[in-house]
C-alpha positions as CSV (number, residue, x, y, z in Angstrom):
1,X,-74.8,28.1,137.6
2,X,-75.1,25.2,135.2
3,X,-74.0,27.4,132.3
4,X,-70.9,28.4,134.2
5,X,-70.0,24.8,134.8
6,X,-70.3,24.1,131.1
7,X,-68.2,27.1,130.3
8,X,-65.4,25.9,132.6
9,X,-65.7,22.4,131.1
10,X,-65.3,23.8,127.6
11,X,-62.3,25.9,128.6
12,X,-60.7,22.9,130.2
13,X,-61.2,20.8,127.1
14,X,-59.8,23.6,124.8
15,X,-56.8,24.0,127.1
16,X,-56.2,20.3,127.2
17,X,-56.4,20.1,123.4
18,X,-54.0,23.1,123.0
19,X,-51.4,21.5,125.3
20,X,-51.7,18.2,123.4
21,X,-51.1,20.0,120.1
22,X,-48.1,21.8,121.6
23,X,-46.5,18.6,122.8
24,X,-47.0,17.0,119.4
25,X,-45.5,19.9,117.6
26,X,-42.5,19.9,119.9
27,X,-42.0,16.2,119.4
28,X,-42.2,16.6,115.6
29,X,-39.8,19.5,115.6
30,X,-37.4,17.5,117.8
31,X,-37.6,14.5,115.5
32,X,-37.2,16.7,112.4
33,X,-34.1,18.4,114.0
34,X,-32.6,15.0,114.9
35,X,-33.2,13.7,111.4
36,X,-31.6,16.8,109.9
37,X,-28.6,16.5,112.1
38,X,-28.2,12.9,111.1
39,X,-28.4,13.8,107.4
40,X,-25.9,16.6,107.9
41,X,-23.5,14.2,109.6
42,X,-23.9,11.7,106.8
43,X,-23.3,14.3,104.2
44,X,-20.2,15.5,106.1
45,X,-18.9,11.9,106.3
46,X,-19.5,11.5,102.6
47,X,-17.7,14.7,101.9
48,X,-14.8,13.7,104.0
49,X,-14.6,10.3,102.3
50,X,-14.7,11.9,98.9
51,X,-12.0,14.4,99.9
52,X,-9.8,11.6,101.2
53,X,-10.4,9.6,98.0
54,X,-9.4,12.7,95.9
55,X,-6.4,13.2,98.1
56,X,-5.2,9.7,97.6
57,X,-5.9,9.8,93.9
58,X,-4.0,13.1,93.6
59,X,-1.1,11.7,95.6
60,X,-1.0,8.7,93.3
61,X,-1.1,11.0,90.3
62,X,1.8,13.1,91.8
63,X,3.9,9.9,92.1
64,X,3.8,8.2,88.6
65,X,5.1,4.7,88.2
66,X,8.3,3.8,86.3
67,X,6.2,2.7,83.4
68,X,4.4,6.1,83.2
69,X,7.8,7.9,83.4
70,X,9.1,5.7,80.7
71,X,6.1,6.2,78.4
72,X,6.3,10.0,79.0
73,X,10.0,10.1,78.2
74,X,9.5,8.0,75.2
75,X,6.7,10.2,73.9
76,X,8.9,13.2,74.5
77,X,11.8,11.9,72.5
78,X,9.6,10.4,69.8
79,X,8.1,13.9,69.2
80,X,11.5,15.4,68.8
81,X,12.7,16.0,65.3
82,X,16.2,14.7,65.9
83,X,16.2,11.2,67.3
84,X,19.3,9.5,68.8
85,X,20.8,7.8,65.7
86,X,24.4,6.6,65.6
87,X,25.8,6.9,62.1
88,X,28.9,4.9,60.9
89,X,30.4,5.0,57.4
90,X,33.2,3.2,55.5
91,X,34.6,4.7,52.2
92,X,37.3,3.4,49.9
93,X,39.0,6.3,48.2
94,X,41.5,6.4,45.3
95,X,43.7,9.4,44.7
96,X,46.7,10.1,42.5
97,X,48.6,12.1,45.1
98,X,48.3,11.0,48.7
99,X,50.0,14.0,50.2
100,X,47.8,16.5,48.4
101,X,44.7,14.5,49.4
102,X,45.7,14.3,53.0
103,X,46.2,18.1,53.2
104,X,42.8,18.7,51.7
105,X,41.2,16.1,54.0
106,X,42.7,17.9,57.1
107,X,41.2,21.1,55.9
108,X,37.8,19.5,55.3
109,X,37.8,17.9,58.8
110,X,38.6,21.3,60.3
111,X,35.8,23.0,58.4
112,X,33.2,20.4,59.6
113,X,34.4,20.7,63.3
114,X,35.6,17.1,63.3
115,X,38.7,15.4,64.5
116,X,40.9,12.3,63.6
117,X,40.8,9.3,65.8
118,X,43.3,6.9,64.1
119,X,45.7,7.0,61.2
120,X,47.7,4.1,59.7
121,X,49.9,4.4,56.5
122,X,51.8,1.9,54.4
123,X,53.9,2.0,51.2
124,X,53.6,-0.9,48.8
125,X,56.3,-2.3,46.4
126,X,55.2,0.1,43.7
127,X,55.9,3.0,46.1
128,X,52.2,3.8,46.4
129,X,50.8,5.0,49.7
130,X,48.0,3.1,51.3
131,X,46.3,4.5,54.5
132,X,43.4,4.0,56.8
133,X,42.0,7.1,58.6
134,X,39.2,7.0,61.2
135,X,37.6,10.3,62.0
136,X,34.5,11.7,63.7
137,X,32.3,14.6,62.8
138,X,29.2,16.1,64.3
139,X,26.0,14.3,63.4
140,X,24.6,17.2,61.5
141,X,27.8,17.4,59.4
142,X,28.1,13.7,58.7
143,X,26.3,13.6,55.3
144,X,27.7,17.0,54.1
145,X,31.2,15.6,54.9
146,X,30.5,12.3,53.0
147,X,29.3,14.3,50.0
148,X,32.4,16.5,50.1
149,X,34.9,13.6,49.9
150,X,34.5,13.0,46.2
151,X,35.5,16.6,45.5
152,X,39.0,16.0,47.0
153,X,39.6,12.5,45.6
154,X,39.6,10.9,42.2
155,X,37.3,8.0,42.8
156,X,35.1,6.4,45.5
157,X,35.3,2.7,44.8
158,X,33.3,1.6,47.9
159,X,30.8,3.2,50.2
160,X,28.9,1.8,53.2
161,X,26.8,4.1,55.4
162,X,24.5,2.8,58.2
163,X,22.6,4.2,61.1
164,X,21.4,2.7,64.4
165,X,18.4,4.2,66.2
166,X,19.1,4.1,69.9
167,X,16.3,6.3,71.1
168,X,14.3,3.5,72.8
169,X,17.4,2.2,74.4
170,X,18.3,5.6,75.8
171,X,14.7,6.0,77.1
172,X,14.9,2.7,78.8
173,X,18.2,3.7,80.5
174,X,16.7,7.0,81.5
175,X,13.7,5.4,83.2
176,X,15.9,2.9,84.9
177,X,18.1,5.7,86.2
178,X,15.2,7.6,87.7
179,X,13.9,4.4,89.4
180,X,17.4,3.7,90.8
181,X,17.8,7.3,92.0
182,X,14.5,7.0,93.9
183,X,15.7,3.8,95.5
184,X,18.9,5.6,96.5
185,X,17.0,8.4,98.1
186,X,14.9,5.9,100.0
187,X,18.0,4.0,101.2
188,X,19.6,7.2,102.3
189,X,16.5,8.1,104.4
190,X,16.5,4.7,105.9
191,X,20.2,5.1,106.8
192,X,19.4,8.3,108.6
193,X,16.7,6.6,110.7
194,X,18.6,3.4,111.3
195,X,19.9,2.9,114.9
196,X,21.3,-0.6,114.9
197,X,24.7,-1.5,113.4
198,X,23.3,-4.5,111.6
199,X,20.7,-2.3,109.9
200,X,23.3,0.2,108.9
201,X,25.6,-2.5,107.4
202,X,22.7,-4.0,105.4
203,X,21.5,-0.6,104.1
204,X,25.1,0.4,103.2
205,X,25.5,-2.8,101.1
206,X,22.3,-2.2,99.3
207,X,23.2,1.5,98.8
208,X,26.6,0.6,97.3
209,X,25.0,-1.8,94.9
210,X,22.4,0.7,93.8
211,X,25.0,3.4,93.3
212,X,27.2,1.1,91.2
213,X,24.2,0.4,89.0
214,X,23.5,4.1,88.7
215,X,27.1,4.8,87.6
216,X,26.9,1.9,85.0
217,X,23.6,3.3,83.6
218,X,25.0,6.9,83.5
219,X,28.2,5.6,81.7
220,X,26.1,3.8,79.1
221,X,23.9,6.9,78.6
222,X,27.0,9.1,78.1
223,X,28.4,6.6,75.6
224,X,25.2,6.6,73.5
225,X,25.0,10.4,73.7
226,X,28.5,10.8,72.5
227,X,28.1,8.2,69.7
228,X,24.9,10.0,68.6
229,X,26.4,13.5,68.7
230,X,29.5,12.5,66.7
231,X,29.4,10.1,63.8
232,X,32.3,7.9,62.8
233,X,33.7,7.6,59.3
234,X,36.6,5.3,58.2
235,X,38.5,6.1,55.0
236,X,40.5,3.5,53.2
237,X,42.9,5.5,50.9
238,X,44.7,4.0,47.9
239,X,47.2,6.0,45.9
240,X,47.1,5.4,42.2
241,X,50.1,7.4,40.8
242,X,51.6,6.0,37.6
243,X,54.9,4.1,38.1
244,X,57.3,2.5,35.5
245,X,57.8,-1.2,35.3
246,X,60.8,-3.0,36.9
247,X,62.9,-3.3,33.7
248,X,62.4,0.3,32.6
249,X,63.1,1.5,36.1
250,X,66.4,-0.3,36.1
251,X,67.3,1.3,32.7
252,X,66.3,4.7,33.9
253,X,68.3,4.3,37.1
254,X,71.6,3.3,35.4
255,X,73.2,6.7,36.0
256,X,72.0,6.6,39.6
257,X,73.6,3.2,40.1
258,X,76.8,4.3,38.5
259,X,77.1,7.3,40.9
260,X,76.3,5.0,43.7
261,X,79.1,2.5,42.7
262,X,81.6,5.4,42.3
263,X,80.7,6.8,45.6
264,X,81.0,3.3,47.2
265,X,84.5,2.8,45.7
266,X,85.6,6.2,46.9
267,X,84.2,5.5,50.3
268,X,86.1,2.2,50.3
269,X,89.4,3.9,49.5
270,X,88.9,6.5,52.2
271,X,87.9,3.8,54.6
272,X,91.2,1.8,53.9
273,X,93.5,4.8,54.4
274,X,91.5,5.8,57.5
275,X,91.9,2.3,58.9
276,X,95.7,2.3,58.0
277,X,96.2,5.6,59.7
278,X,94.3,4.6,62.8
279,X,96.2,1.3,63.0
280,X,99.6,2.9,62.6
281,X,99.0,5.6,65.1
282,X,97.1,3.3,67.5
283,X,99.6,0.5,67.4
284,X,102.7,2.7,67.2
285,X,104.0,1.7,70.7
286,X,104.2,-1.9,69.4
287,X,105.1,-1.3,65.8
288,X,107.9,1.2,66.4
289,X,110.3,-1.2,68.2
290,X,109.5,-3.9,65.7
291,X,110.2,-1.6,62.8
292,X,113.4,-0.3,64.4
293,X,114.6,-3.9,65.0
294,X,113.7,-4.8,61.4
295,X,115.6,-1.8,60.0
296,X,118.7,-2.6,62.1
297,X,118.5,-6.3,61.1
298,X,118.3,-5.4,57.4
299,X,121.2,-2.9,57.8
300,X,123.3,-5.5,59.6
301,X,122.7,-8.2,57.0
302,X,123.6,-5.9,54.1
303,X,126.7,-4.8,55.9
304,X,127.8,-8.4,56.5
305,X,127.2,-9.4,52.9
306,X,129.3,-6.5,51.7
307,X,132.2,-7.2,54.1
308,X,133.5,-10.4,52.3
309,X,133.5,-8.7,49.0
310,X,135.7,-6.0,50.3
311,X,138.1,-8.5,51.8
312,X,138.4,-10.4,48.5
313,X,139.3,-7.3,46.6
């Protein structure tokens, strides 16, 4: 009987111990699961923050600033072999025959795909032609054209060639244009969303100002592009043909002057008879009665003078 009591007591203690261990294990597992959930939530939040940060950074990278655009454009143009350079030249040319030189110059301009902009000619007292011709040729043909001018002339007495690099200026205009175009797009979107009349008027004024600035920038860019694509050259041409001095020229032109004097006298005679004929015919209604009265008067006087003589006889 006593052994049975001890046996039940031992079983009860073992059962109580087992239940206590089970509760502790359940509590430990529950705390471990809660800790694991908290850590997972933290990791998820960190991952979301990191993703958001990357999204913002990528968005910022997708929308570069004006300075970045400017630097990229400048690097792009700088790496190009042909920069935007405006070439201008001034040559003073001497030739013995201006007409021949002019014909050869026209052919040379045509061969180099150029064109004339301005031509001014003048003949001095020695009957020598002087001219100023402004022409434009493609940039790649500028130096070949300049080097070809001596072959059609007798002398190049003056030469001045200069170039202006406008690459950086063009890049600045290009970056400004992109910035203005973004502002224009933004103003257009604001105008679509505006509901009040005051807002529409204010946005319209800003939009008009921005569009004018865009047109100004585009005009300047086109001008630089045109000046860079075609170079300008000015030719000052002097004819150097040999002419005789003034005294010798007078001696050599004696026969010419004689013919001119004879022709002038003959023209004077013809002019006199022509004037007389025109006067007689034109004034005949007046001259005819006067002439008739004069003839009658003369006839009457002669007849009267002859009458006393006849009576005396």
